[in-house]
N, C-alpha and C positions, 0 to 999 in steps of 0.2 A: 368530270368531263371537260375537255378543252374547248375553248371557243376560238373562232377564226380571228386572226389578227385584223381582218377587215370589218369585223363586227362592231357595231355601235350600239351597245346596250341602252344608252340613254334615248335612242330614237326608235328602238325596236318595240314591238308589242310584246306583252307578257301574257302567259296563261293565267286565267283567274278562276277557271273551273274546268271540270271534265266529266264525261259520262261515257262509259264503255260497256259493251256486251260482246257476245261471240260474233256479232255481225259487223259492228261499227264502233268507231272511236270519234267522239266529238270533243273538241277543246274550245272553250269560250275564251275570247281574247280581251285584253284591256281596252281596245278601241271599239268594242261592241260587236265585232264580227265573231263568227264561229267557224272553225275548220271541222268538217266531217268527212271521214273516209270510211269506205267499206274495207274491212280487214282482209277480205278475200282478194281484193284487187291491189294490195300493197304487199309484195312478197317479203319485204324485210320486216313486216309486222306479224309474221307467222307465229312467232313466240307468244304474242298477245292473243291471237285468235285461238291457239291451242291451249291456253291457260284455262283453269277452272273459273267459274263465276266468282268463287271466294277469292282467288288470287287476283283477278281483275278488279275486284272491289276495293282493294287496299292500295290506293295510289296516293301520291302526295305531289304538290307543286314544289319544284325546286326553288330555293331562295333566288329572288330576282325574276321568277316566273319564266325562265327560259326553257323549262322542260317539265314534263310529267314523269314521275319515277314510281315504279312498282317494286318495293323492297322485297316482297315475297318472290319475285321473279328475277331480281337483281338486274333489271334493265329499265330503260326509259325511252322517251321520245322527245326530241328537241322541237320546239315550235318552228324554228327556221327550216327544219327539214320537211315538215308537213306543208309549210307555205310554199316550198319550192317544187312540190309535186306537180306534174303535168296532169291536167284533168283527163280522165278516162272517157273516151268517146262511146 
């Protein structure tokens, strides 16, 4: 995965844990915060919502903590993309 040239990995938070099911994705961050999204409300996470429980359970934190990756699904989620989401009213 490419990173943005304006990205500053040394000042960005990293993923340190995750929990996912058919309804939501939660990523725990290195600064103590957690990001939680409802998969039904984020269209670009449809692939994760439609995956089996078994597929969703096999995730790994990418080196440097910039993303969570699901090898079985050959896809992942970058922390900065989740942090940039506009809250759903």
